C-alpha positions as CSV (number, residue, x, y, z in Angstrom):
1,X,-4.4,-24.5,-23.4
2,X,-3.1,-21.1,-22.1
3,X,-1.1,-21.2,-18.9
4,X,-3.2,-20.3,-15.9
5,X,-2.0,-17.4,-13.8
6,X,-2.5,-17.3,-10.0
7,X,-4.0,-13.9,-9.7
8,X,-6.8,-12.8,-7.5
9,X,-7.6,-9.8,-5.3
10,X,-7.6,-11.0,-1.7
11,X,-8.7,-10.0,2.2
12,X,17.2,-1.1,-10.7
13,X,15.8,1.5,-7.3
14,X,17.6,2.6,-10.8
15,X,21.0,3.6,-9.9
16,X,19.0,5.3,-7.1
17,X,17.5,2.6,-4.6
18,X,16.3,-1.0,-5.5
19,X,14.0,-3.4,-3.8
20,X,14.4,-7.1,-4.5
21,X,11.9,-9.8,-4.6
22,X,12.7,-12.9,-2.5
23,X,11.9,-15.6,-5.0
24,X,14.4,-18.3,-5.9
25,X,16.0,-16.4,-8.6
26,X,18.7,-14.0,-7.2
27,X,18.4,-10.3,-8.0
28,X,20.9,-7.5,-7.7
29,X,19.4,-5.7,-4.8
30,X,20.9,-2.3,-5.1
31,X,17.8,-0.4,-4.3
32,X,18.4,3.3,-4.7
33,X,16.4,6.4,-4.0
34,X,17.1,10.1,-3.6
35,X,15.7,12.8,-1.4
36,X,13.9,15.2,-3.7
37,X,15.4,13.2,-6.6
38,X,18.7,15.0,-6.2
39,X,20.7,13.4,-3.4
40,X,23.7,11.2,-4.2
41,X,23.2,7.6,-5.3
42,X,23.1,5.1,-2.5
43,X,23.3,1.3,-2.7
44,X,21.8,-0.8,0.0
45,X,24.4,-3.6,-0.4
46,X,27.2,-1.3,0.6
47,X,26.6,-2.2,4.3
48,X,29.9,-2.7,6.1
49,X,30.9,-6.4,6.5
50,X,31.9,-5.6,10.1
51,X,28.3,-4.8,11.1
52,X,27.0,-7.2,13.7
53,X,23.5,-8.7,14.0
54,X,22.9,-6.6,17.1
55,X,23.8,-3.5,15.1
56,X,21.4,-4.5,12.3
57,X,18.6,-5.3,14.8
58,X,18.7,-1.7,16.1
59,X,19.3,0.1,12.8
60,X,16.7,2.2,11.0
61,X,16.8,2.6,7.2
62,X,15.8,5.9,5.5
63,X,13.8,5.2,2.3
64,X,12.9,8.6,0.9
65,X,10.5,7.9,-2.0
66,X,9.0,10.1,-4.7
67,X,5.5,9.0,-5.9
68,X,4.4,9.4,-9.5
69,X,2.7,12.8,-10.0
70,X,-1.0,12.3,-10.3
71,X,-0.6,8.6,-10.2
72,X,0.2,8.7,-14.0
73,X,2.9,6.2,-15.0
74,X,4.4,6.7,-18.5
75,X,6.1,3.5,-19.6
76,X,7.6,1.7,-22.6
77,X,8.8,-1.9,-23.2
78,X,12.2,-3.1,-24.3
79,X,11.6,-4.0,-28.0
80,X,12.4,-7.7,-27.5
81,X,9.3,-8.3,-25.4
82,X,6.8,-10.5,-27.3
83,X,3.2,-9.6,-27.5
84,X,2.4,-12.3,-25.0
85,X,5.0,-11.1,-22.5
86,X,3.7,-7.5,-22.9
87,X,0.2,-8.8,-22.3
88,X,1.2,-10.5,-19.0
89,X,2.6,-7.2,-17.7
90,X,-0.3,-5.0,-19.0
91,X,-2.8,-7.4,-17.5
92,X,-1.1,-6.9,-14.1
93,X,-1.2,-3.1,-14.7
94,X,-4.9,-3.3,-15.6
95,X,-5.8,-5.1,-12.4
96,X,-4.1,-2.3,-10.4
97,X,-5.8,0.4,-12.3
98,X,-9.2,-1.2,-11.9
99,X,-8.7,-2.1,-8.2
100,X,-7.6,1.5,-7.4
101,X,-10.5,3.1,-9.1
102,X,-8.4,4.9,-11.7
103,X,-6.2,6.6,-9.1
104,X,-3.3,4.8,-10.8
105,X,-3.1,5.1,-14.6
106,X,-0.4,3.4,-16.8
107,X,0.2,5.0,-20.2
108,X,2.2,3.2,-22.9
109,X,4.3,5.8,-24.7
110,X,5.6,3.3,-27.2
111,X,9.3,4.2,-27.2
112,X,12.0,5.8,-25.1
113,X,11.3,9.6,-24.8
114,X,14.0,12.2,-25.1
115,X,13.5,13.3,-21.5
116,X,16.1,12.0,-19.0
117,X,13.6,10.6,-16.6
118,X,10.0,10.7,-15.4
119,X,9.0,7.4,-17.1
120,X,9.3,3.7,-16.5
121,X,11.4,1.3,-18.7
122,X,10.3,-2.3,-18.7
123,X,13.1,-4.7,-19.8
124,X,14.7,-8.1,-19.4
125,X,17.5,-8.9,-17.0
126,X,19.1,-11.8,-15.2
127,X,16.9,-11.0,-12.2
128,X,13.7,-9.2,-11.4
129,X,14.0,-5.9,-9.6
130,X,12.5,-2.4,-9.8
131,X,13.4,1.2,-9.0
132,X,11.6,2.3,-5.9
133,X,9.2,5.0,-7.0
134,X,9.4,8.0,-9.4
135,X,12.8,9.5,-10.4
136,X,13.1,12.8,-12.3
137,X,16.6,12.5,-13.8
138,X,16.7,8.9,-15.0
139,X,14.1,6.2,-15.9
140,X,12.4,4.1,-13.2
141,X,13.5,0.6,-14.3
142,X,11.4,-2.6,-14.0
143,X,13.5,-5.6,-14.9
144,X,11.9,-9.0,-15.4
145,X,13.3,-12.5,-16.4
146,X,11.6,-14.6,-19.0
147,X,10.8,-17.1,-16.3
148,X,9.0,-14.5,-14.2
149,X,6.9,-13.6,-17.2
150,X,5.8,-17.2,-17.4
151,X,5.2,-17.6,-13.7
152,X,2.7,-16.2,-11.2
153,X,1.2,-12.8,-11.8
154,X,2.1,-11.8,-8.3
155,X,5.8,-11.6,-9.2
156,X,5.1,-8.9,-11.7
157,X,2.7,-7.2,-9.3
158,X,5.4,-7.2,-6.6
159,X,7.8,-5.4,-8.9
160,X,5.2,-2.9,-10.2
161,X,4.3,-2.0,-6.6
162,X,8.0,-1.3,-5.9
163,X,8.1,0.9,-9.1
164,X,5.0,2.7,-7.7
165,X,6.9,3.4,-4.5
166,X,5.7,0.6,-2.2
167,X,8.3,-1.0,0.1
168,X,8.3,-4.5,1.5
169,X,5.7,-5.1,4.3
170,X,8.4,-6.3,6.7
171,X,10.2,-2.9,6.3
172,X,7.3,-1.2,8.1
173,X,8.3,0.9,11.1
174,X,5.7,-1.0,13.3
175,X,6.9,-4.5,12.1
176,X,8.5,-5.4,15.5
177,X,4.9,-5.8,16.9
178,X,4.3,-8.5,14.3
179,X,7.5,-10.3,13.4
180,X,10.9,-11.1,14.9
181,X,13.9,-10.9,12.5
182,X,16.5,-13.6,13.0
183,X,19.5,-11.6,12.0
184,X,22.1,-14.4,12.7
185,X,20.5,-16.5,10.0
186,X,20.2,-14.0,7.2
187,X,22.7,-14.1,4.3
188,X,25.0,-11.2,5.1
189,X,24.7,-9.3,1.8
190,X,20.9,-9.6,2.1
191,X,20.5,-8.1,5.6
192,X,19.7,-4.6,4.3
193,X,16.4,-6.1,2.9
194,X,15.2,-6.6,6.5
195,X,16.0,-3.2,7.9
196,X,13.1,-1.2,9.5
197,X,12.1,2.0,7.8
198,X,11.9,5.2,9.8
199,X,8.3,6.4,10.3
200,X,8.7,9.5,8.3
201,X,9.5,7.5,5.2
202,X,6.8,4.7,5.6
203,X,3.4,6.0,6.5
204,X,1.0,3.1,7.0
205,X,-2.2,5.1,7.1
206,X,-3.8,2.8,9.7
207,X,-3.7,-0.2,7.2
208,X,-3.2,-3.3,9.4
209,X,0.0,-5.3,9.2
210,X,-0.5,-7.8,6.4
211,X,1.3,-11.1,6.7
212,X,-0.1,-12.2,3.4
213,X,0.9,-9.1,1.5
214,X,2.4,-9.7,-2.0
215,X,5.2,-7.5,-0.6
216,X,6.0,-9.7,2.4
217,X,9.0,-12.1,2.5
218,X,8.4,-15.7,3.5
219,X,9.7,-17.2,6.8
220,X,12.9,-18.6,5.3
221,X,13.8,-15.9,2.7
222,X,17.6,-15.5,2.3
223,X,18.3,-17.9,5.1
224,X,21.9,-19.1,5.7
225,X,20.6,-22.4,7.2
226,X,17.4,-23.3,5.3
227,X,16.2,-25.4,8.3
228,X,15.9,-22.2,10.3
229,X,13.7,-19.1,9.7
230,X,14.8,-15.6,9.0
231,X,11.4,-14.2,10.0
232,X,9.3,-15.4,13.0
233,X,5.6,-14.5,13.1
234,X,4.3,-13.3,16.4
235,X,0.7,-14.2,15.5
236,X,0.6,-17.9,16.0
237,X,-2.5,-18.2,13.9
238,X,-0.8,-17.1,10.7
239,X,-0.8,-19.7,7.9
240,X,2.9,-19.7,7.3
241,X,2.7,-21.4,3.9
242,X,0.9,-18.3,2.5
243,X,3.3,-15.7,3.8
244,X,5.6,-14.6,1.0
245,X,3.0,-15.6,-1.6
246,X,3.3,-14.3,-5.1
247,X,-0.1,-15.3,-6.4
248,X,-2.3,-12.3,-5.6
249,X,-2.3,-8.7,-4.5
250,X,-4.3,-8.3,-1.3
251,X,-7.0,-5.8,-0.3
252,X,-4.6,-4.3,2.3
253,X,-1.9,-3.9,-0.4
254,X,-4.4,-1.9,-2.5
255,X,-5.6,0.1,0.5
256,X,-2.0,1.3,1.2
257,X,-1.4,2.1,-2.4
258,X,-4.6,4.1,-2.8
259,X,-4.0,6.1,0.4
260,X,-0.4,6.9,-0.5
261,X,-1.6,8.2,-3.9
262,X,-4.6,10.0,-2.4
263,X,-2.6,11.8,0.3
264,X,1.1,11.9,-0.7
265,X,1.3,12.0,-4.5
266,X,2.2,15.4,-6.1
267,X,-0.1,16.8,-8.8
268,X,0.6,15.9,-12.5
269,X,1.6,18.6,-14.8
270,X,3.8,16.8,-17.3
271,X,4.0,16.7,-21.0
272,X,1.7,13.7,-21.8
């Protein structure tokens, strides 16, 4: 029998800015991005080891992101992907296309183009990670492990949303109203994943904070002491076991994605 996936719709940033998933497999979290696609490369794990938890708690992170023009994502697979593995990713893309009413369109171009960037490369790696948004001068990279391709659809969804320019939910500029970050219990080299974005870089479009987002970390993600949380939820009615889920993309995730591409994405006038 075919393996069931856990998908439902519910209520390498390249060398330029990467967002990591928080699943058990470790990823290289060097999320990069560039202002107007031309600023110098930045790596998030270059934070000084002398930074204190207090300094992290007051820090704001700039995440300048470029969206895909016209919501059109040109992509190609690493040749080693099997037809079944390709199907797993394409199914996730199809759900996003359908749920956004065609505002997002994925176009398989079959092979690497001659252009330096402006397309998404989907390949294998030792971890799963994705470039945050569209990049002009190098490919947007979405890297998956074989295990991820045999696991929940939400893991692939999480990385695709990063590639579309969506950050983690707990990076929202208003997150302090909903969660408390326990800086002293976060693995030091992962603390950048919990920084709060500046409002100019993370417009929430009145979409409510979403504890069950496929883009949210769980309460104990990257904890030094696994008996203690790294994120405390201020809403005591939250079902903690579902925060950090990688089974489904939520209606709120889709609402944010649609509004970003409705109001912020540039027009498409490319070659395909």
